[in-house]
Structure formats: structure tokens, C-alpha cells
SERO-4910 file (N, C-alpha, C, O; in steps of 0.05 Angstrom, whole numbers):
BEGIN
 pado doro    nc1    nc2    nc3   cac1   cac2   cac3    cc1    cc2    cc3    oc1    oc2    oc3
  Met    A    804   1216  -1120    789   1241  -1139    771   1233  -1145    768   1211  -1156
  Ser    A    748   1254  -1138    709   1246  -1149    709   1259  -1175    719   1280  -1183
  Ser    A    697   1244  -1184    690   1240  -1218    664   1272  -1220    646   1280  -1205
  Ile    A    674   1278  -1238    649   1293  -1244    636   1294  -1268    646   1301  -1289
  Ser    A    608   1286  -1262    586   1281  -1294    582   1303  -1308    577   1326  -1299
  Val    A    583   1295  -1336    570   1312  -1343    551   1311  -1365    557   1299  -1386
  Leu    A    532   1322  -1361    504   1319  -1378    502   1345  -1403    504   1369  -1399
  Val    A    496   1330  -1428    499   1355  -1446    472   1358  -1463    460   1339  -1471
  Cys    A    465   1387  -1467    442   1392  -1481    452   1402  -1510    465   1422  -1514
  Glu    A    442   1382  -1529    455   1380  -1559    443   1360  -1574    435   1337  -1569
  Ala    A    444   1376  -1598    419   1358  -1621    437   1348  -1639    427   1343  -1661
  Gln    A    471   1343  -1637    481   1341  -1664    489   1308  -1654    499   1310  -1631
  Pro    A    489   1280  -1663    502   1265  -1654    529   1262  -1655    541   1248  -1639
  Ile    A    539   1274  -1674    572   1269  -1682    582   1286  -1658    601   1277  -1645
  Val    A    568   1313  -1653    581   1330  -1624    581   1312  -1605    600   1309  -1589
  Ile    A    558   1298  -1604    562   1291  -1576    574   1261  -1571    574   1250  -1549
  Glu    A    585   1249  -1595    604   1225  -1599    623   1231  -1588    635   1216  -1572
  Gly    A    628   1259  -1596    661   1277  -1600    655   1274  -1568    664   1254  -1558
  Leu    A    644   1288  -1555    642   1295  -1524    650   1278  -1510    668   1277  -1493
  Gln    A    634   1259  -1517    628   1223  -1497    656   1217  -1507    671   1216  -1487
  Lys    A    668   1214  -1528    693   1196  -1533    715   1217  -1511    729   1202  -1498
  Ala    A    719   1241  -1507    736   1261  -1500    735   1254  -1459    750   1257  -1440
  Leu    A    715   1247  -1463    711   1249  -1427    718   1214  -1426    726   1204  -1405
  Ala    A    716   1205  -1441    721   1174  -1428    754   1169  -1431    769   1150  -1423
  Glu    A    761   1199  -1450    795   1192  -1438    809   1198  -1414    832   1189  -1408
  Thr    A    789   1217  -1398    797   1218  -1378    788   1207  -1352    771   1190  -1350
  Ser    A    803   1217  -1334    801   1190  -1305    781   1205  -1284    769   1192  -1267
  Asp    A    778   1238  -1288    765   1246  -1270    731   1261  -1288    717   1277  -1275
  Leu    A    725   1255  -1312    693   1263  -1323    676   1241  -1336    680   1225  -1355
  Leu    A    654   1248  -1318    647   1222  -1342    616   1234  -1361    602   1254  -1359
  Phe    A    617   1218  -1375    589   1233  -1393    562   1216  -1374    560   1193  -1367
  Ala    A    547   1234  -1372    522   1228  -1364    500   1219  -1378    483   1202  -1372
  Gly    A    502   1232  -1396    480   1224  -1421    467   1251  -1444    482   1270  -1441
  Ser    A    459   1254  -1453    452   1273  -1467    414   1284  -1476    395   1269  -1477
  Val    A    413   1308  -1480    378   1310  -1489    384   1331  -1513    404   1345  -1512
  Pro    A    370   1333  -1529    362   1341  -1552    359   1369  -1549    373   1384  -1563
  Lys    A    342   1377  -1532    334   1410  -1525    341   1416  -1492    348   1402  -1473
  Pro    A    334   1445  -1496    326   1450  -1468    313   1441  -1442    317   1437  -1418
  Ala    A    289   1441  -1465    264   1437  -1454    252   1401  -1439    234   1391  -1426
  Asp    A    280   1395  -1453    276   1362  -1443    300   1362  -1414    299   1343  -1399
  Ala    A    318   1382  -1407    336   1378  -1392    334   1374  -1363    353   1362  -1353
  Leu    A    311   1383  -1342    302   1388  -1326    297   1354  -1309    302   1349  -1286
  Asp    A    286   1335  -1334    270   1311  -1327    305   1288  -1328    311   1266  -1318
  Ala    A    319   1304  -1344    337   1282  -1342    362   1286  -1333    381   1271  -1335
  Ile    A    361   1327  -1310    381   1320  -1294    365   1316  -1268    379   1325  -1250
  Arg    A    338   1305  -1255    329   1287  -1243    337   1264  -1246    345   1258  -1224
  Arg    A    340   1245  -1259    346   1225  -1265    374   1214  -1260    380   1191  -1253
  Thr    A    389   1234  -1265    419   1234  -1269    436   1241  -1255    460   1234  -1257
  Gln    A    423   1260  -1236    436   1284  -1218    465   1290  -1233    487   1282  -1223
  Pro    A    463   1301  -1251    498   1310  -1266    514   1326  -1245    502   1330  -1224
  Asn    A    538   1336  -1247    545   1352  -1232    548   1382  -1253    556   1403  -1243
  Ile    A    544   1380  -1275    542   1402  -1293    522   1395  -1312    515   1371  -1309
  Ile    A    511   1406  -1330    500   1410  -1349    512   1433  -1368    515   1457  -1363
  Leu    A    519   1416  -1399    528   1438  -1413    505   1440  -1435    491   1422  -1444
  Ile    A    503   1465  -1441    485   1473  -1459    488   1490  -1479    496   1513  -1477
  Asp    A    480   1476  -1509    485   1481  -1537    464   1505  -1539    445   1506  -1524
  Leu    A    470   1527  -1559    452   1543  -1566    435   1548  -1591    422   1567  -1600
  Ser    A    440   1522  -1599    429   1518  -1630    398   1523  -1616    395   1547  -1618
  Thr    A    384   1516  -1609    352   1521  -1607    342   1549  -1594    319   1556  -1589
  Gly    A    377   1570  -1589    363   1595  -1587    369   1598  -1559    362   1579  -1544
  Leu    A    384   1621  -1549    383   1638  -1530    367   1632  -1506    375   1620  -1485
  Thr    A    336   1643  -1510    318   1649  -1496    314   1626  -1480    312   1625  -1455
  Ala    A    311   1595  -1509    313   1577  -1488    325   1568  -1454    315   1564  -1432
  Ala    A    358   1571  -1470    380   1569  -1455    379   1581  -1424    390   1572  -1404
  Leu    A    359   1609  -1427    366   1632  -1411    339   1612  -1388    344   1603  -1366
  Arg    A    316   1611  -1400    285   1598  -1384    304   1581  -1376    312   1589  -1354
  Leu    A    319   1556  -1385    334   1540  -1366    348   1552  -1340    338   1549  -1318
  Leu    A    371   1566  -1343    386   1575  -1329    368   1588  -1304    378   1594  -1282
  Gly    A    343   1591  -1311    326   1603  -1282    308   1583  -1278    295   1588  -1258
  Gln    A    302   1559  -1290    296   1530  -1275    318   1517  -1264    314   1510  -1241
  Leu    A    343   1513  -1272    358   1507  -1251    369   1515  -1228    388   1504  -1217
  Lys    A    355   1542  -1220    362   1549  -1189    349   1540  -1163    356   1546  -1140
  Ala    A    320   1519  -1171    315   1509  -1159    308   1483  -1159    291   1471  -1146
  Ala    A    332   1475  -1183    329   1445  -1189    347   1430  -1181    350   1407  -1190
  Gly    A    363   1443  -1158    392   1419  -1149    421   1438  -1153    422   1461  -1159
  Pro    A    443   1420  -1147    464   1430  -1149    482   1428  -1173    506   1430  -1174
  Thr    A    459   1424  -1197    476   1420  -1217    483   1450  -1237    467   1468  -1243
  His    A    510   1448  -1243    522   1472  -1248    521   1473  -1281    526   1455  -1296
  Pro    A    513   1501  -1287    505   1501  -1318    523   1504  -1340    543   1513  -1329
  Ile    A    528   1502  -1362    554   1512  -1380    538   1528  -1403    521   1514  -1414
  Leu    A    540   1542  -1409    530   1554  -1445    558   1553  -1458    578   1566  -1454
  Trp    A    549   1526  -1483    579   1521  -1496    561   1533  -1516    537   1528  -1520
  Val    A    583   1556  -1534    569   1568  -1549    588   1571  -1578    609   1559  -1576
  Val    A    583   1586  -1603    595   1588  -1624    604   1616  -1616    628   1622  -1615
  Asp    A    578   1639  -1609    595   1669  -1610    572   1679  -1585    550   1668  -1583
  Leu    A    577   1692  -1576    557   1698  -1562    565   1726  -1547    583   1725  -1530
  Pro    A    548   1759  -1554    554   1779  -1548    560   1787  -1516    550   1774  -1498
  Glu    A    569   1801  -1513    582   1806  -1484    555   1811  -1468    553   1804  -1444
  Met    A    540   1819  -1478    506   1834  -1457    499   1807  -1448    499   1800  -1424
  Asp    A    494   1792  -1470    480   1771  -1471    494   1745  -1452    479   1729  -1440
  Ala    A    518   1744  -1451    541   1734  -1433    532   1750  -1408    517   1740  -1391
  Phe    A    539   1766  -1407    530   1787  -1382    508   1767  -1359    510   1758  -1336
  Arg    A    484   1767  -1381    465   1762  -1375    458   1738  -1365    446   1736  -1344
  Ala    A    468   1714  -1382    469   1687  -1377    483   1678  -1346    473   1662  -1330
  Leu    A    511   1694  -1342    512   1692  -1322    504   1710  -1294    509   1702  -1271
  Gln    A    493   1732  -1298    473   1736  -1277    451   1719  -1268    445   1719  -1244
  Met    A    434   1699  -1291    420   1683  -1284    430   1655  -1275    417   1635  -1270
  Gly    A    451   1658  -1274    466   1625  -1260    480   1612  -1269    487   1593  -1256
  Ala    A    492   1616  -1300    510   1606  -1317    531   1606  -1306    536   1627  -1295
  Arg    A    559   1577  -1301    575   1583  -1286    596   1583  -1306    619   1585  -1297
  Gly    A    592   1581  -1334    615   1575  -1347    607   1577  -1375    590   1563  -1385
  Ile    A    625   1601  -1393    617   1606  -1422    643   1585  -1434    665   1584  -1423
  Val    A    636   1570  -1454    659   1569  -1473    650   1562  -1499    628   1553  -1504
  Lys    A    666   1568  -1512    669   1569  -1553    672   1536  -1551    683   1521  -1535
  Lys    A    657   1530  -1576    663   1507  -1584    690   1515  -1608    707   1500  -1617
  Thr    A    688   1535  -1612    713   1535  -1629    745   1524  -1612    765   1511  -1620
  Leu    A    738   1536  -1588    767   1527  -1574    771   1494  -1576    755   1478  -1585
  Pro    A    804   1488  -1562    817   1463  -1567    793   1446  -1548    774   1458  -1537
  Thr    A    799   1412  -1545    785   1400  -1533    794   1398  -1502    782   1385  -1485
  Ala    A    815   1411  -1498    833   1410  -1477    822   1434  -1459    825   1437  -1434
  Thr    A    809   1453  -1476    806   1493  -1466    775   1474  -1449    775   1471  -1425
  Leu    A    753   1464  -1466    728   1454  -1459    736   1435  -1430    724   1438  -1409
  Leu    A    759   1416  -1435    761   1395  -1408    766   1417  -1380    755   1413  -1359
  Glu    A    781   1437  -1383    792   1452  -1372    768   1465  -1356    763   1460  -1333
  Cys    A    753   1484  -1374    722   1486  -1363    706   1478  -1346    693   1492  -1330
  Leu    A    707   1440  -1351    688   1428  -1343    710   1425  -1315    699   1437  -1296
  Arg    A    720   1420  -1311    736   1413  -1281    736   1445  -1267    725   1446  -1245
  Glu    A    743   1465  -1276    735   1480  -1256    713   1487  -1251    713   1499  -1229
  Val    A    686   1485  -1266    664   1493  -1262    652   1472  -1239    637   1480  -1221
  Gly    A    661   1446  -1240    659   1410  -1229    670   1425  -1199    657   1420  -1179
  Ala    A    693   1445  -1196    706   1442  -1176    686   1476  -1153    694   1485  -1132
  Gly    A    668   1481  -1165    650   1500  -1148    669   1535  -1159    668   1554  -1143
  Arg    A    682   1538  -1182    687   1561  -1201    683   1568  -1217    688   1551  -1235
  Ile    A    672   1595  -1228    658   1603  -1249    691   1595  -1266    713   1588  -1257
  Trp    A    680   1598  -1295    704   1595  -1312    694   1608  -1338    673   1604  -1349
  Met    A    715   1625  -1345    716   1637  -1379    739   1636  -1387    759   1631  -1373
  His    A    739   1640  -1413    762   1632  -1427    798   1658  -1417    822   1654  -1421
  Glu    A    778   1688  -1401    809   1687  -1392    812   1685  -1367    819   1704  -1353
  Ser    A    805   1658  -1355    823   1656  -1327    843   1656  -1320    847   1662  -1296
  Glu    A    865   1649  -1337    891   1646  -1338    904   1673  -1326    919   1675  -1307
  Gln    A    889   1698  -1348    894   1726  -1341    892   1732  -1313    908   1743  -1298
  Val    A    865   1721  -1309    851   1733  -1278    864   1719  -1254    864   1728  -1231
  Ser    A    877   1694  -1263    879   1680  -1250    915   1694  -1241    925   1699  -1219
  Ser    A    923   1696  -1256    954   1717  -1255    945   1742  -1243    950   1744  -1218
  Phe    A    935   1760  -1252    928   1782  -1229    917   1770  -1206    925   1784  -1188
  Leu    A    902   1751  -1196    895   1744  -1171    922   1744  -1150    923   1754  -1127
  Gln    A    943   1730  -1165    969   1722  -1153    989   1738  -1144   1010   1731  -1134
  Arg    A    978   1771  -1152    995   1791  -1152    975   1813  -1143    986   1835  -1145
  Lys    A    950   1815  -1134    926   1831  -1129    940   1855  -1115    937   1879  -1120
  Asp    A    959   1842  -1091    971   1867  -1068    979   1883  -1082    972   1906  -1077
  Ser    A    997   1880  -1104   1013   1907  -1121   1002   1928  -1130   1014   1950  -1134
  Ser    A    969   1922  -1137    950   1935  -1151    925   1943  -1136    905   1933  -1146
  Arg    A    920   1960  -1113    899   1959  -1102    884   1989  -1107    891   2012  -1108
  Leu    A    860   1971  -1108    829   1995  -1113    818   2009  -1093    810   2003  -1070
  Thr    A    818   2035  -1110    813   2046  -1075    782   2042  -1071    767   2030  -1087
  Pro    A    778   2053  -1050    749   2043  -1037    729   2054  -1057    709   2040  -1062
  Arg    A    732   2075  -1068    711   2077  -1093    711   2066  -1118    692   2067  -1134
  Glu    A    739   2052  -1123    739   2035  -1144    727   2011  -1130    713   1996  -1143
  Lys    A    729   2007  -1112    717   1978  -1092    680   1983  -1105    667   1971  -1122
  Glu    A    673   2004  -1090    644   2011  -1095    640   2006  -1127    624   1988  -1130
  Val    A    647   2013  -1146    647   2015  -1175    641   1978  -1180    623   1969  -1193
  Val    A    661   1966  -1167    665   1932  -1181    638   1918  -1162    626   1900  -1175
  His    A    630   1923  -1137    613   1917  -1130    579   1921  -1142    561   1903  -1142
  Leu    A    577   1956  -1155    555   1948  -1163    553   1938  -1199    533   1937  -1214
  Ile    A    584   1930  -1205    589   1922  -1236    570   1898  -1230    551   1894  -1244
  Cys    A    577   1871  -1198    572   1842  -1201    549   1859  -1193    551   1837  -1206
  Arg    A    531   1873  -1187    495   1867  -1187    491   1867  -1208    471   1852  -1211
  Gly    A    499   1877  -1229    492   1885  -1266    486   1913  -1272    481   1919  -1295
  Leu    A    486   1930  -1252    484   1962  -1256    495   1971  -1275    518   1961  -1275
  Arg    A    490   1988  -1294    502   2004  -1313    515   2029  -1306    516   2041  -1284
  Asn    A    525   2035  -1329    537   2064  -1310    521   2088  -1302    529   2104  -1285
  Lys    A    498   2089  -1314    475   2104  -1305    475   2104  -1275    479   2119  -1257
  Gln    A    465   2072  -1281    461   2064  -1257    471   2065  -1233    459   2063  -1212
  Ile    A    501   2070  -1238    523   2071  -1224    523   2097  -1210    520   2103  -1186
  Ala    A    527   2107  -1229    523   2144  -1221    508   2147  -1203    515   2156  -1181
  Glu    A    486   2139  -1210    459   2155  -1190    462   2146  -1162    452   2161  -1145
  His    A    480   2117  -1152    474   2099  -1135    501   2112  -1119    505   2107  -1096
  Leu    A    520   2131  -1138    541   2134  -1121    536   2167  -1119    552   2177  -1103
  His    A    518   2186  -1129    522   2217  -1135    540   2222  -1149    557   2239  -1142
  Ile    A    541   2212  -1166    565   2222  -1189    560   2219  -1213    538   2210  -1219
  Thr    A    578   2225  -1234    570   2238  -1261    575   2212  -1274    589   2198  -1259
  Ala    A    567   2198  -1300    568   2171  -1311    590   2174  -1318    607   2155  -1315
  Gly    A    598   2205  -1331    626   2214  -1347    655   2199  -1320    674   2187  -1329
  Thr    A    650   2204  -1292    665   2198  -1276    664   2165  -1262    675   2154  -1243
  Val    A    644   2157  -1285    650   2126  -1276    665   2120  -1282    686   2116  -1270
  Lys    A    658   2117  -1316    680   2112  -1341    705   2120  -1330    725   2109  -1339
  Val    A    708   2137  -1312    743   2141  -1308    742   2121  -1293    760   2105  -1300
  His    A    732   2115  -1277    735   2100  -1249    744   2073  -1257    763   2063  -1244
  Leu    A    730   2057  -1283    728   2035  -1298    750   2032  -1315    762   2011  -1317
  Met    A    755   2050  -1325    784   2059  -1339    806   2048  -1323    820   2029  -1330
  His    A    807   2070  -1289    825   2057  -1282    829   2023  -1267    851   2010  -1267
  Ile    A    807   2014  -1256    805   1980  -1255    811   1968  -1276    829   1953  -1270
  Phe    A    805   1965  -1304    816   1959  -1323    849   1959  -1322    861   1938  -1325
  Glu    A    860   1978  -1318    884   1978  -1315    899   1970  -1293    923   1967  -1294
  Lys    A    884   1966  -1270    905   1957  -1247    894   1930  -1253    909   1914  -1265
  Thr    A    874   1924  -1248    873   1890  -1258    880   1883  -1278    885   1859  -1274
  Gly    A    885   1890  -1306    888   1872  -1326    871   1868  -1337    878   1861  -1360
  Leu    A    834   1868  -1333    817   1851  -1343    806   1877  -1368    810   1902  -1368
  Lys    A    794   1864  -1383    792   1875  -1409    763   1877  -1415    761   1877  -1440
  Asp    A    741   1877  -1404    720   1886  -1403    702   1878  -1378    709   1858  -1365
  Arg    A    679   1892  -1373    666   1887  -1348    648   1864  -1343    635   1859  -1323
  Leu    A    650   1850  -1371    638   1824  -1367    659   1808  -1349    654   1796  -1328
  Ala    A    682   1809  -1361    701   1798  -1334    703   1813  -1306    709   1803  -1284
  Leu    A    699   1828  -1310    701   1845  -1281    677   1833  -1269    682   1820  -1249
  Ala    A    655   1834  -1277    621   1819  -1267    636   1802  -1250    641   1803  -1226
  Val    A    645   1782  -1270    661   1746  -1258    671   1745  -1232    664   1735  -1210
  His    A    696   1761  -1246    705   1763  -1223    717   1779  -1206    736   1775  -1190
  Gly    A    700   1803  -1211    691   1822  -1183    703   1817  -1157    722   1828  -1146
  Arg    A    687   1793  -1150    687   1787  -1114    704   1776  -1109    707   1771  -1085
  Glu    A    722   1768  -1126    751   1763  -1115    770   1779  -1121    794   1772  -1122
  Leu    A    761   1803  -1128    791   1824  -1135    787   1846  -1107    801   1862  -1095
  Val    A    761   1836  -1103    754   1861  -1071    748   1839  -1054    754   1847  -1032
  Gly    A    740   1816  -1052    743   1803  -1029    713   1807  -1016    710   1810   -992
  Met    A    695   1806  -1029    667   1817  -1024    649   1784  -1026    655   1762  -1035
  Asp    A    630   1791  -1015    606   1767  -1018    589   1773  -1029    574   1782  -1012
  Val    A    576   1775  -1054    546   1790  -1066    522   1773  -1064    524   1751  -1075
  Pro    A    507   1778  -1055    491   1749  -1056    474   1749  -1082    467   1769  -1095
  Ala    A    467   1720  -1089    460   1724  -1116    434   1733  -1122    427   1735  -1146
  Asn    A    410   1742  -1094    387   1758  -1100    400   1789  -1096    383   1805  -1089
  Asp    A    419   1797  -1098    430   1821  -1104    430   1836  -1129    429   1860  -1132
  Ser    A    432   1819  -1145    435   1823  -1175    412   1841  -1191    388   1838  -1187
  Val    A    422   1857  -1206    401   1867  -1228    398   1864  -1247    417   1869  -1261
  Ser    A    380   1855  -1258    369   1847  -1286    375   1872  -1303    372   1896  -1296
  Ile    A    386   1863  -1325    396   1879  -1352    392   1873  -1378    402   1889  -1395
***
């Protein structure tokens, strides 16, 4: 089994020490080092070539988002935001900018390790993953209509309800009805989860440059 190396962007020594100890107790996760703030991350990534960078938000969301933008041209390192809390729209924005996972610091260590493994394997991870995986295993029993698939596609591009309505030449109220039906059929709870897993649900491939800033 190939090891997954993890660089952490975190300023608190006790947190770094705890993460290092947790990774040392696994057979497939390696601690690649730490940097105190996002501005120091690119140099460390070039030196250590980690599979994953775990980014704390203590220096602010703006610095983390700036790093996400820079990482697109820095190589194959997958970024994960390690947060205390993050509003849905900010999480959506981070995912649009390239974050591969968002995990709360309040979750158990086992959940963090699961996130690292999933992202290290090339998948996107959120805490709702079990719910989504369960649906994906039975998705043939709840088909989306062609129009609902179009709505999912546009959600994955980052469009708001008004923009979706204009694109499809329908009313914003009709978009809300479609979303209600999509949530009921998929079991997903919000548009953020839908944006993360929509490609899997409808079997589409949306290029990264097809996204719309929100």
C-alpha cells in the first residue's frame, strides 16, 4: 500500500504534535512537516512534495483561499481545509477553488484519518460522505429527470438559483421545486453536498474551468 504524505499548515505546536502522533500510529499516513501560515506553504510543498496539505484557518479564510488558487499551478498536492466552523457559502467557494476536503477540528481523530485517506485516493470528502455513498449504491432506484440533471450540472458550476432560472428559461420558483425534488430523491441535505457529489450522481464530467465564481 502506498503511503500518503501530509503537510499541515498550523501554528499551534500542541495541535501539530497531536497530528504527528496520530499519523505515526497508522501504516499508510506519513507526517511530511508543518508550516505556521499559508504564505509559507508553497516553499514547503516544493521541498516535501506531499500528497495532501491540511490547512488551518486561524490566519483567516482569505489567506487559505489565496493558497488554494496558488496550488492549482503548484502540482498534485491535494488541499483539505481543517476548520472549527465554516459557513456553507464559504465552503462552497473553497470547493470551487480546488479544496478536496473540508473537515472540522471537533470531529474524532478517526474521522480526520478517513478524510486524509479518501482525499489521498483522489476523492472529494465531506462529513456527509457515508450518506452520499449509501445513495450512490442505490441510485438506480431514484432516477433524476433530464431537467433535474440540468439543474445539478449548473449547481456544480456554481450558479445561483436566479442564474439557473435564466440559463434554463424558467422561473426561480421552478428551480426551487426542482431542487426540492432532487434533495428528496438523493437524500442530500443542501446544495453544497449536491455540488460536491453531483458529478457522481448524474455521471457527468464538468471541467474545472467551467465553474462560476460565487
